Backbone as numpy.savetxt, mean C-alpha at the origin, in Angstrom:
# Nx Ny Nz CAx CAy CAz Cx Cy Cz
-12.65 -13.61 4.10 -14.13 -12.65 3.76 -12.99 -11.68 3.95
-13.37 -10.15 2.82 -12.56 -8.86 3.21 -13.44 -8.20 3.59
-12.68 -7.00 4.66 -13.30 -6.00 5.46 -12.69 -5.27 5.70
-13.27 -3.67 5.80 -12.39 -2.74 6.19 -11.57 -2.62 7.38
-10.58 -2.38 7.36 -9.64 -2.39 8.51 -10.43 -1.43 9.39
-10.00 -1.44 10.50 -9.76 -0.67 12.61 -8.75 -0.44 12.45
-8.88 0.55 13.38 -7.86 1.07 14.21 -7.07 0.27 15.45
-7.93 -1.00 15.57 -7.36 -2.14 16.61 -6.97 -3.15 15.45
-6.28 -3.32 14.15 -5.65 -3.88 13.18 -4.40 -3.61 13.43
-4.14 -2.53 13.80 -2.79 -2.31 13.48 -1.81 -3.23 14.08
-1.86 -4.15 15.51 -0.91 -5.02 15.51 -0.51 -5.93 14.24
-1.65 -6.59 13.58 -1.54 -7.20 12.67 -1.26 -6.93 10.95
-1.95 -5.74 11.21 -1.94 -4.94 10.04 -0.29 -4.56 9.81
0.19 -4.05 10.67 1.57 -3.19 9.78 2.69 -4.44 9.57
2.83 -5.75 10.55 3.25 -6.23 10.23 3.45 -6.73 8.38
1.83 -7.07 8.47 1.85 -7.34 6.85 2.00 -6.03 5.82
1.74 -5.00 6.11 2.07 -3.62 5.62 3.59 -3.83 5.77
4.95 -4.10 6.71 6.02 -4.63 5.91 6.22 -5.80 5.49
5.77 -6.73 5.53 5.69 -7.27 4.16 6.16 -7.16 2.68
5.32 -5.99 2.47 5.29 -5.29 1.21 6.37 -4.22 1.32
6.68 -3.85 2.45 7.23 -2.14 2.14 8.60 -1.78 3.27
8.71 -2.85 3.87 9.76 -2.84 5.20 10.81 -1.90 5.03
11.78 -2.40 3.92 12.88 -1.04 2.84 12.17 0.10 3.19
11.40 0.46 2.36 10.98 1.54 2.32 10.28 2.46 3.67
9.64 1.92 4.38 9.34 1.79 5.66 10.35 2.37 6.82
11.46 1.54 6.66 12.85 2.46 7.37 13.59 3.55 6.72
13.75 3.40 5.59 14.23 4.70 4.83 13.27 5.81 5.21
11.44 5.65 5.20 11.27 7.15 5.81 11.02 7.27 7.01
11.28 6.45 7.93 11.20 6.60 9.19 12.73 7.16 9.90
14.18 6.56 8.82 15.53 7.30 9.22 15.86 6.59 10.08
15.24 5.11 10.18 15.99 4.33 10.99 16.03 2.88 10.78
16.82 2.24 10.96 16.45 0.57 11.12 15.79 0.00 12.25
15.95 0.69 13.37 15.07 0.50 14.53 13.68 -0.38 14.17
13.56 -1.29 14.21 12.14 -2.11 13.70 10.99 -1.33 14.77
12.10 -1.62 16.21 10.78 -1.21 17.29 10.02 -0.08 17.51
11.24 1.22 16.45 10.83 2.36 16.42 9.56 2.48 15.22
9.91 1.72 14.22 9.35 1.50 12.53 7.83 1.18 13.21
7.80 0.14 13.72 6.84 -0.54 14.20 5.50 0.44 14.88
6.51 1.42 15.72 5.80 2.22 16.81 5.47 3.22 15.71
6.07 4.11 14.88 5.96 4.94 14.05 4.56 4.46 12.71
4.62 3.54 12.56 3.53 3.00 11.59 2.18 2.22 12.56
2.24 1.73 13.45 1.06 1.64 14.27 0.17 2.84 14.73
1.00 3.59 15.13 0.29 5.13 15.26 -0.29 5.60 14.21
0.44 5.48 12.80 -0.45 5.99 11.78 -1.56 5.22 11.25
-1.12 3.92 11.44 -2.22 3.06 11.11 -3.43 3.33 11.69
-3.60 3.50 12.85 -4.38 4.30 14.05 -5.41 5.20 13.63
-4.69 6.13 13.28 -4.95 7.85 12.73 -5.79 7.81 11.52
-6.38 9.07 11.66 -7.37 9.36 10.31 -6.54 10.23 9.27
-6.73 9.92 8.01 -6.23 11.11 7.53 -4.65 10.93 6.94
-4.20 10.05 6.70 -3.14 9.53 6.33 -2.94 8.35 5.71
-1.67 8.50 4.37 -2.02 7.24 3.67 -1.96 6.10 4.02
-1.17 5.87 5.59 -1.49 4.46 6.45 -2.74 4.02 7.16
-3.20 4.60 6.77 -4.50 4.89 7.59 -5.34 3.82 7.87
-5.80 3.15 9.02 -6.75 2.26 8.54 -8.10 2.28 7.39
-8.27 3.77 7.72 -9.30 4.36 6.87 -9.16 3.49 5.00
-7.76 3.36 4.99 -7.27 3.08 3.64 -7.14 1.57 2.95
-7.04 1.02 4.16 -6.73 -0.51 4.07 -8.09 -1.15 4.38
-7.53 -2.52 3.57 -9.10 -3.58 3.23 -8.23 -4.87 3.96
-9.17 -5.84 4.84 -8.19 -6.92 5.71 -8.88 -8.03 4.65
-8.47 -9.14 4.70 -8.47 -10.64 4.41 -8.75 -11.40 5.86
-9.85 -11.56 5.67 -9.63 -12.25 7.69 -10.33 -13.62 7.32
-9.02 -14.35 7.46 -8.67 -16.10 7.20 -9.44 -16.79 8.58
-9.43 -18.10 8.74 -9.74 -18.50 9.71 -9.13 -18.41 10.49
-8.33 -18.17 10.67 -6.83 -18.07 11.77 -6.54 -16.40 11.94
-7.70 -15.54 11.76 -7.64 -14.38 11.62 -6.66 -13.74 10.25
-6.64 -12.35 10.67 -6.04 -11.58 9.29 -5.06 -12.49 8.84
-4.76 -12.64 7.35 -4.19 -13.53 6.29 -3.72 -12.51 4.99
-4.05 -11.23 5.10 -3.87 -10.44 3.86 -4.24 -8.99 4.45
-3.37 -8.30 3.60 -4.28 -6.51 3.73 -3.81 -6.10 2.50
-4.85 -5.22 1.80 -4.13 -3.95 0.85 -4.62 -2.44 1.75
-3.71 -1.66 0.74 -3.72 -0.07 1.37 -3.96 0.48 0.20
-5.15 1.41 0.06 -5.12 2.02 -1.35 -6.03 3.35 -1.18
-5.68 4.51 -1.85 -6.52 5.52 -1.85 -6.12 6.27 -3.15
-7.00 7.54 -3.75 -7.16 8.45 -4.54 -5.92 9.27 -4.61
-5.12 8.96 -5.75 -3.52 9.15 -6.25 -3.52 10.94 -5.84
-5.17 11.39 -5.91 -4.88 12.89 -6.56 -4.72 13.19 -4.55
-4.59 12.71 -4.04 -4.67 13.17 -2.23 -3.40 12.96 -1.37
-2.17 12.41 -2.56 -1.25 11.99 -2.47 -0.54 13.01 -1.22
-0.14 13.92 -1.72 0.38 15.54 -0.91 -0.33 15.05 0.58
-1.68 15.29 0.61 -2.55 16.07 1.78 -2.48 14.56 2.73
-2.19 13.18 1.95 -2.32 12.03 3.15 -0.44 11.84 3.18
0.14 12.44 2.93 1.42 12.26 3.36 2.11 12.91 3.72
1.46 14.36 4.12 1.81 15.57 5.02 2.07 14.84 6.39
0.85 14.34 7.19 0.61 13.68 8.04 1.87 12.87 8.84
2.66 11.78 7.40 3.25 10.93 7.73 4.61 11.15 8.22
5.14 12.21 7.16 6.27 12.68 6.94 6.22 13.76 8.26
5.21 14.42 8.81 5.21 15.33 10.28 5.42 14.42 11.05
4.56 13.48 11.38 5.16 12.31 12.81 6.42 11.91 12.63
6.93 11.74 11.39 8.15 11.18 11.66 9.24 12.01 11.73
8.95 13.35 11.09 10.19 14.14 11.56 9.50 14.64 13.15
8.82 14.38 14.04 8.53 14.64 15.30 9.07 13.53 16.05
8.86 12.24 15.54 9.34 11.22 16.05 11.00 11.02 15.92
11.23 11.26 15.01 12.96 10.91 14.29 13.77 11.86 13.70
13.27 12.70 13.45 13.96 13.88 13.07 14.08 13.43 11.57
13.98 12.45 10.82 13.94 12.26 9.60 13.15 13.14 8.59
13.86 13.52 7.63 13.69 14.24 6.46 13.35 14.13 5.01
13.53 12.36 5.16 13.51 12.22 3.69 11.89 12.23 3.25
11.32 12.97 1.75 10.32 12.97 1.44 10.32 11.99 -0.16
9.97 11.21 -0.13 10.06 10.37 -1.24 9.25 10.57 -2.80
9.74 10.13 -3.62 9.21 10.98 -5.20 7.64 10.19 -5.22
6.78 11.24 -5.73 5.61 10.80 -5.89 5.34 9.70 -6.54
4.34 8.46 -6.38 4.26 7.60 -6.95 3.27 7.25 -7.57
2.27 8.15 -7.54 0.66 8.13 -8.09 0.27 9.31 -8.33
-0.50 9.68 -8.90 -0.87 10.86 -9.67 -2.61 10.92 -9.68
-3.17 12.00 -10.05 -4.82 12.42 -9.65 -5.54 11.69 -10.75
-6.66 10.73 -10.62 -7.58 10.39 -11.51 -7.20 8.89 -11.49
-6.64 8.12 -10.50 -5.91 6.87 -10.16 -6.32 6.33 -8.65
-6.58 5.49 -8.57 -6.74 4.64 -7.38 -5.82 4.07 -6.77
-4.60 4.53 -6.16 -3.37 4.42 -6.10 -3.36 2.64 -5.13
-2.82 1.59 -5.30 -2.98 0.17 -4.43 -1.24 0.31 -3.94
-1.22 1.17 -2.87 -0.08 1.59 -2.20 0.71 0.36 -1.74
0.04 -0.85 -0.80 1.01 -1.73 -0.27 -0.46 -3.03 -0.60
0.33 -3.93 -0.79 -0.45 -5.61 -0.95 0.58 -6.81 -0.59
-0.27 -7.12 0.70 0.94 -8.10 1.57 -0.21 -9.46 1.99
0.27 -10.47 1.80 -0.40 -11.93 1.76 0.83 -12.66 3.13
-0.20 -12.71 3.47 0.88 -13.70 5.28 1.29 -14.66 4.57
2.62 -15.04 5.10 3.29 -16.68 4.65 2.27 -17.70 5.26
2.72 -18.75 4.53 1.50 -19.54 4.88 0.29 -19.82 4.16
-0.21 -18.14 3.65 -1.17 -17.67 3.23 -1.53 -17.57 1.55
0.02 -17.19 1.02 0.45 -17.07 0.03 -0.04 -18.53 -0.97
-0.35 -17.76 -2.46 -0.76 -18.65 -3.30 -1.81 -19.19 -3.37
-3.23 -18.92 -2.59 -4.37 -19.25 -2.58 -5.05 -18.07 -3.09
-5.14 -17.16 -3.55 -5.64 -16.12 -4.40 -5.88 -14.94 -3.60
-5.50 -14.88 -2.37 -5.97 -13.68 -1.48 -5.40 -12.73 -2.12
-4.30 -12.43 -2.95 -3.50 -11.29 -2.95 -4.51 -10.95 -4.37
-5.12 -11.90 -4.87 -5.88 -11.38 -6.22 -7.66 -10.98 -5.55
-8.15 -11.54 -4.79 -9.44 -11.16 -4.11 -8.80 -9.83 -3.61
-8.01 -9.59 -2.86 -7.85 -7.91 -2.30 -7.79 -7.09 -3.37
-6.95 -7.29 -4.74 -6.62 -6.34 -5.65 -8.09 -6.27 -5.95
-9.03 -6.90 -6.40 -10.07 -7.10 -7.01 -11.20 -6.28 -6.16
-11.02 -6.46 -4.61 -12.00 -5.51 -3.82 -11.60 -4.27 -3.72
-10.26 -3.94 -3.69 -9.75 -2.56 -3.83 -10.30 -1.82 -5.38
-9.97 -2.58 -6.03 -10.31 -1.78 -7.75 -12.10 -1.80 -7.91
-12.83 -2.57 -7.02 -14.27 -2.70 -7.25 -14.68 -0.86 -5.99
-13.77 -0.63 -5.21 -13.87 0.04 -4.26 -13.83 1.70 -5.05
-12.35 1.53 -5.59 -12.08 2.87 -6.61 -13.31 2.87 -7.89
-13.64 2.35 -8.85 -15.07 1.95 -9.69 -16.11 3.20 -8.67
-15.97 2.28 -7.52 -17.18 2.99 -6.93 -17.05 4.07 -6.64
-15.98 4.98 -6.27 -15.50 6.31 -6.04 -15.14 6.85 -7.11
-15.20 6.26 -8.53 -15.60 7.04 -9.61 -13.92 7.49 -10.35
-13.45 6.76 -9.29 -12.05 6.85 -10.37 -11.70 5.74 -11.40
-11.01 6.65 -12.82 -11.32 5.72 -13.95 -10.12 4.51 -13.76
-8.66 4.37 -12.98 -8.02 3.70 -13.06 -7.53 3.66 -11.91
-6.81 2.22 -11.50 -5.82 1.71 -10.79 -4.52 1.97 -11.04
-3.47 2.02 -10.07 -2.64 1.98 -10.27 -1.88 1.16 -8.99
-0.41 0.91 -9.48 0.48 0.52 -8.74 2.10 0.35 -9.16
3.25 0.17 -7.91 4.20 0.14 -8.85 4.67 -1.46 -8.06
5.44 -1.98 -8.95 5.98 -3.21 -8.17 7.45 -3.05 -8.84
8.71 -3.69 -8.39 10.00 -3.37 -8.06 9.92 -4.27 -9.46
11.27 -3.35 -10.69 11.80 -4.35 -11.67 12.59 -4.97 -11.27
13.14 -5.60 -9.85 13.77 -6.61 -9.67 12.56 -7.86 -8.97
11.10 -7.53 -8.74 10.37 -8.82 -8.76 9.06 -9.06 -9.99
9.91 -9.54 -10.84 8.89 -9.95 -12.26 7.58 -11.38 -11.81
7.66 -11.60 -10.87 6.74 -12.59 -10.31 5.59 -12.08 -10.31
6.04 -10.61 -9.60 4.61 -9.89 -9.08 4.16 -9.42 -10.59
4.90 -9.02 -11.26 4.66 -8.07 -12.39 3.91 -8.76 -13.14
4.01 -10.16 -13.26 2.93 -11.27 -14.24 1.97 -11.47 -13.40
1.89 -11.46 -12.09 0.64 -11.56 -11.36 -0.46 -10.41 -11.59
0.04 -9.06 -11.59 -0.38 -7.57 -11.89 -1.14 -7.88 -13.62
-0.23 -8.28 -14.34 -0.62 -8.51 -15.46 -1.65 -9.16 -15.91
-1.77 -10.20 -15.35 -2.81 -11.38 -15.50 -4.25 -10.75 -14.93
-3.93 -9.26 -14.01 -4.93 -8.95 -13.48 -5.65 -7.93 -14.39
-5.05 -7.37 -14.96 -5.27 -6.46 -16.26 -4.37 -5.64 -16.30
-3.30 -5.31 -15.43 -2.61 -4.33 -15.33 -1.73 -4.05 -16.47
-1.42 -3.25 -16.86 -0.35 -3.05 -17.68 0.60 -1.29 -17.41
2.07 -2.25 -17.31 3.28 -1.10 -17.56 2.99 -0.02 -17.96
3.00 1.31 -17.63 2.69 2.73 -18.16 4.16 3.31 -18.33
5.16 3.28 -17.37 5.91 3.74 -17.65 6.93 2.97 -15.98
8.69 3.49 -15.90 9.58 3.17 -15.08 10.04 4.15 -14.22
9.95 4.22 -13.39 10.61 5.28 -12.41 11.31 5.32 -10.74
12.08 5.92 -10.89 12.91 5.76 -9.50 12.39 6.29 -8.29
12.18 5.08 -7.25 11.39 5.32 -6.19 12.65 4.98 -4.53
12.21 5.86 -4.29 12.92 5.10 -2.82 14.15 4.00 -2.82
14.87 4.46 -3.88 16.43 4.11 -4.19 16.19 3.03 -4.87
15.33 2.49 -5.25 14.95 1.24 -6.34 14.45 1.95 -8.02
14.11 0.89 -8.48 13.67 1.43 -9.78 12.33 0.01 -9.87
10.93 1.22 -10.36 10.13 0.18 -10.05 9.17 0.47 -11.76
8.21 -0.34 -11.88 7.43 -0.60 -12.71 6.01 0.30 -12.59
5.95 1.32 -13.08 4.26 1.78 -12.87 3.19 0.93 -13.50
2.42 0.06 -13.07 1.29 -0.20 -13.68 -0.15 0.25 -13.81
-1.01 0.06 -14.34 -2.46 0.75 -14.35 -3.34 -0.23 -15.10
-4.40 0.03 -14.48 -5.38 -0.94 -15.07 -6.84 0.10 -15.37
-7.34 -0.11 -16.73 -8.51 1.28 -16.74 -9.89 0.20 -16.05
-9.98 1.04 -15.44 -11.89 0.59 -14.33 -12.81 0.41 -15.21
-12.59 1.62 -16.45 -13.61 1.60 -17.03 -14.17 0.42 -17.76
-12.81 -0.10 -18.56 -12.97 -1.19 -19.21 -13.06 -2.47 -18.44
-13.03 -2.69 -17.01 -13.25 -3.97 -16.54 -14.50 -4.04 -16.25
């Protein structure tokens, strides 16, 4: 079952989030101390109005609890959603990194997609992507987009099977990523 996340999901949602973006979370936080990074992202997840908020997350509830998560939002709101993240991190660690824009207006951006080990290969990721793109279509956004590392061709193939196409390649947070999009008006 896929459901909207709640603030109480932070202790299980953040480790899932880190499956998708631990290295980026450490870079954003300006520290390799995972206790500090976890504290930062659990706080952000519980708060409203930021890109890592529970408001933007869907949870796949398996038989033994949360087995996957997807985080997505209107790409046109990236700067407004990112500002509280950067402000909180500066307050906590003094880090001042501001990554490149990874999305754009008119796109529902799938920021992070993760399935817990032991649950992978069961179609959970595909179901989460389907639920998020359905939410995007309901919100009137014409397309969905995501980034995938150029070093992760298996994930790229999964997204392409789901109708995403590489639009361009960009540098992001020290890596190279393909920006894939899916036209939701054709879906």
